N, C-alpha and C positions, 0 to 999 in steps of 0.2 A: 517650413517647420524647423524648429531648433531641436537638435538631439545632442545630449551629453553622453560621451563615452567615458564612464567613470572608472574603468578598469582596463588593464592591458587586454587588447582584443586582436585576434588574428587579422592581418592586413586584408584578407579576402573580404571580410565583413566591412571593414573601413572603406575599401575601394568601392564596394557596391554602393555604400551610402554617398560617397563623393560623386557618383555618377547620376544621382537623382537630382533633377533640376529644382525640385521643391523642398530640398533638405539642406540644412546648414548644420555642420557638426563642429563640436568642440571636443578635444581630447584632453581630459584632466584626470589622470589616474592617480590614485593614492592620496586623495584629499582627506584630511581629518574630518570627523563628523561636523564640527562647528563650521568649517569652511563650506562643506557640501550643503549644509542647511541654508547657508547664506546665499547660495546661487541657484539652488534647485528650482525655485519658482520662475526662473527665466526661460526654462526649457519645456517643450511639449512632451518630450520623451527622453528616457535614459536607458542605456545599456550597461549592464554590469556582469561580472563573473562572481567569483567567491571572495574576492579581496575586500571590496567596499562593504560597509555596514549601512544599510538603509533603515535607520532606526526611527522611532517615534519622533525624536528630536529633529531628524532630517526632514521628516514629513510634516512637521508642525505647521509650516506655512508653505504649502506646495505650489502656490501660485497657479500657473497655467499647466502644470504637469498632469498629463493624462494617462501615460503608460510607462511601465518599467518592464524591460525585457531582460531576462537572465539567460546568458549564453551558457547553458548547462542545465542540469536537472534540479539540484537542491536549491531551496530558497530560505534556508535557515537564517541567512544574513539580511532578510527583508521582513519588516514587521507587516505581514500581510493583513491582519485585522485593521490596523491603522490605515493602511493604503485603501482598503475597501471602504472604510468609513469616510475617507476623503474623496471617494469616487475615482480612485486610480486603479487601472487594470494592471494586474501582475501576471506575466506569462513566462513560461520557461521553454526549453527546447529539448524535450525528451527523446525525440527521434534521431538526434545527431550522432549518438553513440551506438545506435542499433547495429549497424553493419560491423563496426569495429569490435563490439562485444561478441557478436555471432562468429566473426572470423577468429577471434581469440579462442573461443570455445573449440573451434575446429583445429586451430593450431595446437591446443593442448591435447585434443583427442589423437591427432596424428603423431605428435611427438611422443606421447605416452605409449601409443601402440607400437611404435618403431624404436622406442628406447633411445631417442635422439640425445637427450641430455647426458645420461651416463656413458653412452658410446663416445660422445664428444670429449667428455672428461677423461675417459680411458685413453683415447688417441692422443690428446694433448699431453697426457702423462707419459707417453712413449710406448704404450702397449699397442698390439695389433691382435684383437681377439674377436673375430667376427661371430663365432659360434655363441659366445656369451650374450650377444645382443640380438638374438633372433626374435623378431616381433610377430605381429599378425596383421592381416589386411582387414580393411573395413567392409569392402564389398561383400554382400551376402549376410552380414551381421544385422541384428535388430537394435535400433537405437530407441530408447525410451526418453521422451521429452516431457518434463514435468513443468507445466506453466505455458499457456499458449498466448502470451502477450506478444508484443512486437518482436522481441529477441527470440523467444521460443519458436515463433513461426519462421523467422529467418534461419534459425539453426535447422529446423525440420526440412525446410525447402532445399537447403544445401545437401542434406542427407540423401535425398532422392537422387541428386546428381552423382552422389558417390555410390549409387546402387545398393543402398541400405534399405531394409524394411524399417518403417517408422510407426511406432505406437505412441500416442500422446495422451496425457491426462492433465486436466486442470482442476485443482481442488476447489475452485470457487464457482465455476460455471459449467452447467450440465449440457449446454447446447453444443451442436456440432461445430467444428472449426470451418469457416467459410471456404478454405482452400479445398477441403475434401479429398486431398491426394494421399492421405494416410489415415490410419484407424484411430479414432478417439475411444479410449477404454473408459469404463465407468468407475473403476476404483484403482487405487495405487497398488494394491496387492497384485492385480493382474499384470500391470506394467512391470513390477519388480520381477515377477516370475518368468516373464517372456523376454526380457531385454539382455543383450550382451553388453551394451553401454547405456548408462543413464546420466542425463544432464539435467540440472535444475535451473529454472528461470522463473521463479515466483518472487513476489515482494516478501520481505520479512515481516511476519506478524506473529501473534501468539499461536495461531494455528499452524503456521509453516515452520516455526522454530523447532528444530529436531524432527522434522517430518520424515527424514530418512534416519532411522534409529536401529536398534538391535533387532526389533521385530521385523522391520522391512528388509534389512540385510539378510536375515535368516531365510527370507523367501526367495532371494536372488539366486541366479545361477552361480555355480562355482567359477571363480575367476572373472566375475563381472568388473567392468571398469566404470568408475564414478568421476563425474566432472562437476565442479561448482564454480561458476563465474557469475553468480547472482549476489548473494549476501552470506556473510559468515554465519555459521550456526544452523543453517537449513539442514545440512548434513551433520548429525550429532558427532562431535569430535571423538568422544570415548568409544562410541559404537564403531566409528570408522577405524580407529586403531585396532579394536578387537577383530573387525572383519579382515583387516590386512594381516594380522598375526595368524588368524585361523586359515587364511588362504581363500576364504569365501570371496573377498575383494582382491582381484588380481593386481589392481593398481588404481591410483587416484590422482587427479589433477586439480589443484586448488589455486584460485586467483584471489579469493576473498577470505576474511578472517573475522572472528567475533570482536576483536579489537585490532586496530591497525596503527602501528606495527603489532604483531602478535605478542601477547604477554603470557598466556597460560602455558603451563608445562606440557599439557596435552597437545596444544598446537605446535609447540616447539619440537615435540617428538614426531609429529607428522612431517614437519619441514625436513627433519633429519632422516626420515624413513627412506630406505633405498627404493621403494616402489611408489613413492609420491613425487609428483612433479609440482613444485611450489613456485609461484611467482607473486610479486607484490602489487596486486590489484591493478593490472594493466589493461582492463577491459576497454576503457575509453582513451587510452594513451597512444593515440595515433595523431599524426599531423592532420590527416583528413578529418578525423572526428572533431578536432578543435576548430578547423576551418569551417566545418559544416555547422556547428552550433553557433559560430559567429555570424555566418551567413543567414541561418535560420532566424536568429535573434533580430538582425537588421531588417530582414524582409517582413517578419511578423509585426515588428514595431511600426514600420512605415505603413504597412497595409492597414493596421488598426487606426493610426492617426489620420489616414486618408478617408476613414469612414467605411472601409471594406470589411472583409471577414476577420473575425477575431479568433485566432488559433492558439491552442494550448494555454488558455487563460486559467489561472488558478482561482480566480474570483470573478464575480460578475456584478460590480458595484452599480447600484441603482436599479437593478432588475426588480427587486422586491417592492420598490416604490411605485411601480406600475400596477401593483395589485390593489384591489379595494382595501380600505383600512381594516375591515373585519377579517380578511384573509392573511394579512401580513404576519401576524404572530404564528399562524399555522405553517408558514414557510420555514421558520426556525424550528418549530416543533417537528415537522416532517423530516427535516435533515437529521435531527437528533434521534428520532425513532429509527431511521435507516441505519445510523451508526450503531445503535444498540443492537438491533437485530442482526446486523452483519457480524457483530462480536460474539453473539451468544447462539448462533445457528450454524453448527458445523455442516459441512458438505457443500456440494456444487448447486448453486441457485438455478432453478428452472422456471419458477413462476412467482409473481408478486400480486397479491390481491389487496386492493384498497377500497374501503367503504367509507363514505362521508355521510354523516347523519346531522340533521338539524337544519338551521337556516342556511348554513354554508353549502348544503347540497343543492340549493337553487342557483348557485353562482358557478362561474367557470373555475373548477378546482384542478384542472389539468396542470397548471404551473406548480401547484402544491405537490402533486405526484412526481413532478420532475425534481423538486427539492428532496423528496424521499429517495429517489434513485441516486442522487448525489451522495447522500449519507450512506446508502447501502453499497454502492459500488466503490467508493473511494478507498476503503481499507484493503480492497482486493486487487487493485490495479496499479501498475507502475507508471501511470501517466495521470495528468491532472484531470479531474472530473468536475464539471460545473453544469449549470442549468442549460448551457448551450449544447454540450455534447452528450450529456447523460442519456437521453433517449436513444441516440444512435449507438452508443456503446452497449446499452442493454440489448438492443436488437441484434447487434453483431454477435453477441455472445449467447444468443438464443434464450434470453430471459423474457418470458411473456409477462405483460403488465395488464391486469384486468382492473378497471375502475368502475365502481357503481356508486349511486347516490340514493339516499332515502331520507324522507322528511321525518320519519318516525324516530322519536327520542323518548327517553324516560327521565333519567335523573339529571342529564346535562343538556344544556341548550344546543351545543355542538360537540361533535367528537369525530375523530378519524380512527379507523381500525385497520391494521395492516397485518396480513398473513404472508409469511415467506415460506416457500416450498423449496426444499433441497432434496438431494438423493438420499439423505440420511434421516431427515426429520422435518417437521413443520413447527414454526413458532408464530405466535401472534402478540401484538402489542396494541394497546388502545391509549390514545392521548387526547387531551383537551386543553383549553386555555381557561384558567380561572380568572375571573374579574376582567376579561378582555385583554389580559396583559401577561399572566404568569403561566408558562408552559408546564404541564405535568403529565406524567405517565400514570394512568389510572388502572391499568390491568396488564398483566403479562401471562400468557398461556391460560387465561381464565382466572388467575389469582387477582383479587382486588387489592390494589396498592395505591399509594399516593407518593410517587417518587419524583424528585427534582432531577431533570436530565441535565446535570451540571457538575463539572469538575470530576473529582475522583469518586468512583462508585464501585462497590462490591455487590454483585448480584449472585445469590446463592440459592440453589434448589436443594432441599434437604428433607429427610424424614421428619415428620411431626412428632416430637418427643420432648420430655422435660429436659431442661439444661442446655439446649442447643444454643439459644441466643446468648446465654451467659458464657458459653465456651468461646463463641466468636469474639465477644467483648474482651475476654481474658487474653486471647491470642493477640488481638490488635493492641490492647493496652500494654502488654509486655514488650511490644516492639516500638512503643511510643507513637502509635498511630491513633489520632483522636477521632471519635465518631461525631460527626456534625448533625446527622439526622438518620433516622431508621424507620422503615416501614416493613411490616410483615403480614402475610396472609397464608391461609391454609385451606385444604380441602379434606373433608372427612373420609371420602372414599375415592381413591386410596388415601391413606394417612400421610399426605405430603404437604410441604410448605415452601414458600419462597420468602427470602429476606433480602431487602434492598437497603444498602448502607451507604450514605454519603459520608465521605471522609475529608478531614482537613488537609491531609498530606498523603502521598502515595504509599502503599504497602510495598515492602520488598518482595522479590520473587520467593524468598524463603517463607515469608508470611503467607503468601497465596498458596504455596505448595503445602504448608502445614494445614491450612483450612481445607484444601482439596483432599488431603489424606484422611480427614476425619471419617470414621466408618458410616456416620449418618448423613454425610454430604453426597448427593448424587452428582452435582456439577457446581462449579464455582467459577465466576468470571470477574476479572478486573477491567473496568472501562475507564478511559480517560476522555472526557468530553470537554469542549471549550467552556470556559466559565461564562455563565449568563451575566449580563450587566446587572449591577446591584438593584436597579429598579424593576428587574424582571424576576428576581428570586423570590419575592413575596415574603421576605423575612421580617 
């Protein structure tokens, strides 16, 4: 098998590849797009980091290329949809930085507790002032861990060795953590009230941005210590500044920022604050992490090329082709229904109910439920979710999946109905395929709609009263956002309505906030879905 290493890669990964009798490698880092496109078809696999751009031009004639492995997490430099269409597996290595990031969290926690940075600065400045830098020990304290993914679990595991009590909360999944060595609490308020230290390890999303704000800080113990080595903005910057000034927050340690390098005045104030330990996103910056992702990428790639297990794949090209023709459009529909429900259903997911009606109910619809899980879980996890691992990930997080079928239908030949249960609410969505080709959402929470699950969407739940739709149009028009399509539905008792708006371009945060602030709006969500192919939009 021929493997192209198209970026600078740790020698650990390169040496492992050289030891494989059935692998021949070429190292050609830094090639421009045109040259890469000219040679890529000669290779079975390719390993990259963040430097090379694997564009549609590069993949135009992929020849024998079967797999691309990214030594690292982000795949913004790979055109994944084109790779999928060409039957090329794209995989990353999300586990390579787990230990390094968990250890950095602990380094920050310890250094902050013992005032290491200011003490060092004082001593190197010629002073000797031990009393000024009295700290506190961790043993016996309570650590609150928000987010129980790979890194959150690693941090919690190490806390037990430090003789700390651990309480954990995951905003997306209500199930118990498999380790079971610490307490899972049901809400964030409980964790805030009980913790001496709080560390966040959740992906950044609309729901987690600012999840530690003024309200949460007000619930915390006086002198609480906060750590963020996940994503900038999960702890609200202004709220953190206020907590530090009031003394409610004793200290904070920050590795991540809303923009990097930090640009906002608020973040610059945090960096300069005497009780803030600030570092420039060092979570994965260890030699071991870089060696591990290189080794993981090499092993994953070769194992896949040998026909073995496919790990950490971000796509599963060709999987849907194994489905009967009648079911194939429902795979895409199911994934989009999952993404929509994940975006509009706050709380920790405990159960998913899926009902298939019509002729499709007589077929094996389990793969369609798997696509639904991919859409539902992907926004909430910091690892790739695909049809291969989605059922396992759901089971690990205590998400029950109930699937039923019924031949009874009324207005539509086939449809799928999905109900998601969380600790805060339930939501339902119903979808079907028009003309055997065009996916549509036909109901949300019992409201009859006809929504294209495509591109930029505003989904608004509001009071049913005159002038509401006009107000939405005015707000969007004033900001230069064009409405492509709109569907609305209402219920007489209570007098409520839902409006689904397809947009030509994305609204700004200010526009979304203005809509959410209207007194007649109960909830408003902005969704960004992949664009449907032109022949599936039904325009």
